[in-house]
C-alpha positions in Angstrom: 0.0 0.0 0.0 1.0 3.6 -0.6 0.9 6.0 2.4 -1.7 8.8 1.9 -0.6 12.4 2.8 -2.7 14.0 5.5 -3.7 16.7 3.1 -5.4 14.1 1.0 -6.8 12.0 3.9 -8.6 15.0 5.2 -11.1 14.8 2.4 -11.9 11.2 3.4 -12.2 12.1 7.1 -14.5 15.0 6.4 -16.9 13.3 4.1 -20.4 12.1 5.2 -23.4 11.0 3.2 -24.9 14.5 2.7 -21.5 16.2 2.1 -19.8 14.3 -0.8 -16.3 15.5 -1.4 -15.6 14.8 -5.0 -14.9 17.2 -7.9 -16.0 16.8 -11.4 -16.4 18.3 -14.9 -18.9 18.4 -17.7 -17.5 18.2 -21.3 -19.5 18.9 -24.4 -18.3 17.2 -27.7 -19.5 17.8 -31.3 -19.1 14.5 -33.2 -17.3 14.7 -36.6 -19.4 15.1 -39.8 -20.8 12.0 -41.4 -20.8 9.6 -38.4 -23.6 7.2 -37.9 -26.1 7.0 -35.0 -24.1 4.4 -33.2 -21.0 6.4 -32.8 -21.5 7.0 -29.1 -22.1 3.3 -28.4 -19.2 2.2 -30.5 -16.8 4.8 -28.9 -17.9 3.6 -25.4 -17.4 -0.1 -26.3 -14.0 0.5 -27.8 -12.9 2.5 -24.8 -14.0 -0.3 -22.4 -12.5 -3.1 -24.4 -9.1 -1.5 -24.4 -8.9 -2.4 -20.7 -5.9 -0.2 -20.0 -6.1 1.7 -16.7 -3.3 3.9 -15.3 -2.1 3.1 -11.7 -3.6 6.4 -10.4 -7.1 5.2 -11.4 -6.6 1.8 -9.7 -6.2 3.3 -6.2 -8.8 2.9 -3.6 -8.6 4.0 0.1 -7.9 1.6 2.9 -7.4 2.1 6.7 -4.2 0.4 8.0 -3.7 -1.4 11.3 -7.1 -3.2 10.8 -9.0 0.0 10.4 -7.4 1.9 13.3 -4.4 3.3 11.5 -4.0 6.1 9.0 -5.3 6.0 5.5 -3.3 4.5 2.7 -3.9 3.8 -1.0 -4.4 0.2 -2.0 -4.3 -1.1 -5.6 -7.3 -2.6 -7.4 -5.9 -5.3 -9.7 -9.3 -6.5 -10.8 -11.0 -3.1 -11.7 -14.4 -3.3 -13.4 -14.4 -0.7 -16.1 -18.1 -1.1 -16.9 -18.8 0.0 -13.3 -16.7 3.2 -13.6 -17.5 4.1 -17.1 -21.2 4.3 -17.9 -23.3 4.9 -21.1 -26.4 7.1 -20.5 -29.0 8.8 -22.6 -31.1 12.0 -21.8 -34.9 11.9 -21.8 -36.8 13.8 -24.4 -36.5 16.6 -25.5 -32.8 16.4 -24.8 -32.2 20.1 -23.9 -29.3 21.4 -21.8 -31.9 21.7 -19.0 -32.2 17.9 -19.0 -28.4 17.5 -19.1 -27.8 19.8 -16.2 -30.5 18.1 -14.2 -28.8 14.7 -14.7 -25.4 16.1 -13.8 -26.9 17.6 -10.6 -28.2 14.2 -9.6 -25.0 12.3 -10.4 -22.9 14.8 -8.5 -24.9 14.3 -5.3 -24.1 10.7 -4.9 -21.1 9.3 -3.0 -18.3 7.4 -4.7 -17.9 3.8 -3.5 -14.8 3.6 -1.2 -14.4 -0.1 -1.9 -13.5 0.7 -5.5 -11.2 3.4 -7.1 -12.8 6.8 -6.4 -13.8 7.9 -9.9 -16.6 7.6 -12.4 -17.2 8.8 -16.1 -20.6 9.0 -17.7 -20.8 9.2 -21.5 -24.2 10.8 -22.2 -26.0 11.0 -25.5 -29.5 12.3 -26.5 -28.9 15.9 -26.7 -31.2 17.3 -29.4 -28.5 19.2 -31.1 -26.4 16.1 -31.7 -23.7 16.8 -29.2 -22.4 14.3 -26.7 -21.7 15.0 -23.1 -19.1 13.5 -20.7 -19.5 13.9 -17.0 -16.7 12.8 -14.8 -16.1 12.9 -11.1 -13.1 12.0 -8.9 -12.6 12.2 -5.2 -10.8 15.2 -3.9 -8.5 12.9 -1.8 -7.2 11.5 -5.2 -6.9 14.7 -7.2 -7.3 18.5 -6.7 -9.1 20.7 -9.2 -5.9 21.5 -11.2 -4.9 17.9 -11.5 -8.4 16.7 -12.3 -8.6 19.1 -15.3 -5.2 18.0 -16.5 -6.1 14.4 -16.4 -9.3 14.9 -18.2 -7.7 16.6 -21.2 -4.5 14.7 -21.3 -6.0 12.1 -23.6 -7.3 14.7 -26.1 -5.6 16.0 -29.2 -5.2 19.2 -31.1 -5.5 17.1 -34.3 -9.2 16.7 -35.4 -8.1 13.8 -37.7 -6.5 11.7 -35.1 -8.3 8.5 -34.3 -7.9 5.3 -32.1 -7.1 7.6 -29.1 -6.8 6.1 -25.7 -9.5 7.1 -23.1 -8.5 9.5 -20.3 -8.0 6.8 -17.7 -5.5 4.8 -19.8 -1.7 5.1 -19.2 0.0 7.5 -21.7 3.3 8.5 -20.1 6.4 6.4 -19.9 6.2 4.2 -16.9 7.7 5.5 -13.7 9.6 3.5 -11.1 7.1 1.7 -9.0 6.9 2.4 -5.3 8.1 -0.7 -3.2 5.2 -2.5 -1.6 4.5 -1.3 1.9 1.8 -1.5 4.6 0.9 0.0 7.9 4.5 0.8 8.8 5.0 2.9 5.7 1.7 4.7 6.3 2.7 5.6 9.9 6.1 6.8 8.7 4.5 8.9 6.1 2.2 10.5 8.8 5.2 11.2 11.0 7.1 12.8 8.1 4.0 15.1 7.6 4.1 16.0 11.3 7.8 16.9 11.3 7.3 19.1 8.2 4.2 20.6 9.7 6.1 21.5 12.9 8.8 23.3 10.9 6.1 25.3 9.1 4.1 26.3 12.2 6.5 29.3 12.9 6.2 30.6 9.3 2.4 30.3 9.3 2.1 32.0 12.7 4.2 35.0 11.6 2.1 35.3 8.4 -1.1 35.2 10.4 0.0 38.0 12.6 0.9 40.1 9.5 -2.6 39.4 8.2 -4.2 40.8 11.4 -2.0 43.8 11.4 -2.8 44.5 7.7 -6.6 44.1 8.4 -6.3 46.8 11.2 -4.8 49.2 8.7 -6.7 48.4 5.5 -10.4 47.7 5.0 -9.7 45.7 2.0 -8.1 42.9 4.1 -10.2 40.1 5.4 -9.8 38.2 8.6 -11.2 34.7 9.2 -14.5 34.4 11.0 -15.5 38.0 10.3 -17.7 37.3 7.3 -21.4 38.0 7.8 -23.8 35.1 8.1 -26.0 34.7 5.0 -28.6 32.3 3.6 -25.6 30.5 1.9 -23.9 29.8 5.3 -26.2 27.1 6.7 -26.1 23.3 6.9 -26.6 21.6 3.6 -28.2 18.5 2.2 -26.8 16.0 -0.3 -28.9 17.1 -3.3 -27.2 19.3 -5.8 -28.2 21.8 -8.4 -25.7 22.7 -11.3 -25.7 25.6 -13.7 -23.0 26.5 -16.3 -22.3 29.1 -19.0 -19.3 30.4 -21.1 -18.0 33.9 -21.5 -15.6 35.2 -24.2 -12.1 35.5 -22.6 -11.1 38.4 -24.7 -14.1 40.4 -23.4 -13.0 39.7 -19.8 -9.4 40.5 -20.7 -10.5 43.9 -22.1 -12.3 44.7 -18.8 -9.2 43.7 -16.8 -6.9 45.9 -19.0 -9.2 48.9 -18.8 -9.5 48.7 -15.0 -5.9 47.8 -14.3 -6.5 44.3 -12.8 -6.2 40.7 -13.7 -8.7 38.2 -15.3 -9.1 36.7 -11.9 -10.0 40.1 -10.5 -12.8 40.3 -13.1 -14.0 36.8 -12.3 -14.2 37.7 -8.6 -16.0 41.0 -9.5 -18.5 39.3 -11.7 -19.2 36.8 -8.9 -19.4 39.6 -6.4 -22.0 41.5 -8.4 -23.9 38.4 -9.1 -24.1 37.5 -5.4 -25.2 41.0 -4.6 -28.0 40.9 -7.1 -29.0 37.4 -6.1 -29.1 38.0 -2.4 -30.9 41.4 -2.8 -33.6 39.6 -4.8 -34.0 37.1 -2.0 -34.2 39.9 0.6 -31.0 38.5 2.1 -28.2 41.0 1.3 -26.2 41.8 4.4 -24.8 45.2 5.3 -21.3 43.8 5.7 -19.3 42.7 2.6 -19.2 39.0 1.7 -15.8 37.3 1.9 -14.7 34.6 -0.6 -12.3 31.8 -0.1 -10.0 31.7 -3.2 -7.9 28.5 -3.7 -4.3 29.1 -4.9 -2.5 26.3 -6.6 0.9 25.4 -5.1 2.0 23.4 -8.1 5.0 24.5 -10.2 3.4 26.5 -13.1 6.2 25.3 -15.4 5.3 21.7 -14.6 2.5 20.6 -17.0 2.4 17.0 -15.7 -1.1 15.9 -14.4 0.1 15.1 -10.9 -2.0 13.6 -8.1 -3.1 14.4 -4.6 -3.6 17.9 -3.3 -1.3 21.0 -3.6 -3.5 23.9 -2.8 -3.7 26.8 -0.4 -6.6 29.3 0.4 -6.6 33.0 0.7 -9.5 35.3 1.6 -10.9 38.1 -0.6 -13.2 41.0 0.4 -16.0 41.0 -2.3 -17.3 44.4 -1.5 -20.9 43.3 -1.9 -21.9 46.3 0.4 -20.9 48.7 -2.4 -23.4 49.6 -5.1 -20.8 51.0 -7.5 -19.3 48.2 -9.6 -16.0 50.1 -10.1 -15.6 50.6 -6.3 -16.3 46.9 -5.8 -13.7 45.9 -8.4 -11.0 48.2 -6.9 -11.7 46.7 -3.4 -11.4 43.2 -4.7 -8.2 44.1 -6.5 -6.6 45.4 -3.4 -7.8 42.6 -1.3 -6.4 39.9 -3.6 -3.1 41.8 -3.9 -2.7 41.9 -0.1 -3.8 38.3 0.4 -1.3 37.1 -2.1 1.4 39.1 -0.6 1.2 37.3 2.7 2.1 34.0 1.0 5.4 35.3 -0.5 8.4 33.5 0.9 6.3 30.7 2.6 6.9 27.1 1.8 4.0 24.9 0.7 3.4 23.4 4.1 3.3 26.8 5.7 0.8 27.9 3.1 -1.3 24.9 3.8 -1.2 25.6 7.6 -2.2 29.2 7.1 -5.0 28.1 4.8 -6.2 25.6 7.5 -7.0 28.6 9.8 -9.5 29.6 7.2 -10.7 26.3 5.7 -10.0 23.6 8.3 -13.3 24.0 10.4 -15.3 24.0 7.1 -13.7 20.8 5.9 -13.7 19.0 9.2 -17.0 20.1 10.6 -18.8 16.9 9.7 -16.0 14.8 11.3 -16.4 16.4 14.8 -20.1 17.2 14.4 -19.8 20.6 15.9 -22.3 23.3 15.3 -21.5 26.0 12.7 -19.6 29.0 14.3 -21.5 32.2 15.0 -19.5 33.8 12.1 -18.4 31.8 9.1 -14.7 32.0 8.0 -16.0 33.0 4.6 -19.3 33.1 2.6 -18.4 31.4 -0.7 -15.6 29.5 -2.5 -14.6 31.0 -5.8 -12.0 29.1 -7.8 -10.2 29.8 -11.1 -8.6 26.7 -12.6 -6.4 27.2 -15.7 -7.4 24.9 -18.6 -6.2 24.1 -22.1 -5.6 27.0 -24.4 -6.0 25.1 -27.7 -9.1 23.5 -29.3 -9.1 19.8 -28.5 -10.6 16.7 -30.0 -11.3 13.0 -29.0 -11.4 10.7 -31.9 -12.5 13.4 -34.2 -15.1 14.9 -31.9 -14.6 18.6 -31.1 -14.6 19.5 -27.4 -16.8 22.7 -27.3 -16.7 23.3 -23.6 -15.5 22.0 -20.3 -17.4 23.1 -17.2 -16.1 22.5 -13.6 -18.4 20.9 -11.1 -17.0 21.4 -7.6 -18.0 21.0 -4.0 -20.4 22.8 -1.7 -19.5 22.3 2.0 -21.5 22.4 5.2 -22.1 26.0 5.9 -20.9 26.9 2.3 -24.0 26.1 0.2 -22.6 27.6 -3.0 -19.4 27.1 -5.0 -18.3 29.0 -8.1 -15.6 27.5 -10.1 -14.2 28.8 -13.4 -11.8 27.2 -16.0 -10.5 28.5 -19.2 -10.6 26.8 -22.5 -9.5 28.0 -26.0 -10.5 31.6 -25.6 -13.5 31.1 -23.3 -14.1 31.3 -19.5 -16.4 28.4 -18.5 -18.3 29.1 -15.2 -19.7 26.2 -13.2 -22.0 26.9 -10.3 -22.9 24.1 -7.9 -25.1 24.5 -4.9 -27.3 22.7 -2.4 -30.6 22.1 -4.0 -32.6 23.1 -1.0 -30.5 26.0 0.3 -29.8 27.8 -3.1 -33.1 28.4 -4.9 -33.2 29.5 -8.5 -29.4 29.0 -8.9 -29.7 29.5 -12.7 -30.5 33.1 -12.1 -26.9 33.6 -11.0 -25.9 33.2 -14.7 -28.0 36.2 -15.7 -26.6 38.2 -12.8 -23.0 37.3 -13.9 -23.7 38.7 -17.4 -25.4 41.9 -15.9 -22.3 42.5 -13.8 -19.8 42.1 -16.6 -21.8 44.6 -18.6 -21.8 47.0 -15.7 -18.0 46.7 -15.5 -17.7 47.3 -19.3 -19.7 50.5 -18.8 -17.8 51.6 -15.7 
């Protein structure tokens, strides 16, 4: 067995039935011209019959020391591909509405821990002839950046390429295998994590003190557990609702350039304005500004390998939702993100993770310890921006027209907004608790309205 880092095991420890902790994506493909009606079935059968599965997708979690020790990864040498890869069809009339409803249902079910923690659903029946692929993988196995990389690694920029391996198949040159281990290796891995964590505590403590000092001096800074309680910061159920839409990346870059910020600043400002409009319509807009948790990847930007596990920190951003002026909100968000990123400079990855745990730990581990939600949440909403492929991609001649992230709502965090880029577009994926976030699709209109406001500012 392979020892599991504590940063990955936390996603297993914090999961309960009504709080699944997997991430996913919805891809839309346009089949090539001239294919017959059986192309989806034939593609599915061909992929299954290849039978090749990369070692990462054979891992399943197992407790060591007869269930009393730390988590480790075991290897499934008899993996049932027909369980993990499924062929589905939408009901008539096959609109995007039916597709999003299906994805919402699929995303609310737990992955079976007795099997490798991933599923892929190939879905036909869209009235416009496109084919959808919905995938999900447990957050203990991959973070958002790695999940997107694994999903697109089997695609090609060549529309004429055929006989391509499926995403779960091995493609890279084999790496040296890890020697077999067991409970001892898992315990040693846990001890190494503890030693590294001890070294990072000092760094994280100093950074936390700097954050407090900056918050006293600058209203743009955000402290943990100072966010207002809203209708989004309540216990959630296991049912999900998903909404998605694309925006032209050049349009967003033009706004960023005109206002002197980044694309991510515009994404946060769009989300801020959409949340302001949405909560005001519900009669739930607080006087205090909402605070967003913004994940920051700790992976080397020059390393384009898919990777595995989790390498992510979290910073806080003041969303300025108390401000009616969209330009004033944008400027506040820009300053808040600049200050939050500055506190991470010079810190090692473990120190960043520890600092992030101050903000995110109680949210992730609340289900484990079954404590009541704190009087004030650490933040109000998670907003992620995951870089995606820059070129147009294809799978066996089918053109991928979009890839929409499907992330995780947490207990006390009923809404998650995740964005990924793809070939000149920004793809927004909104996932929320079905019971706690009514009329989620209206957020898409509010996102467009806010972008228009920024263009006019």
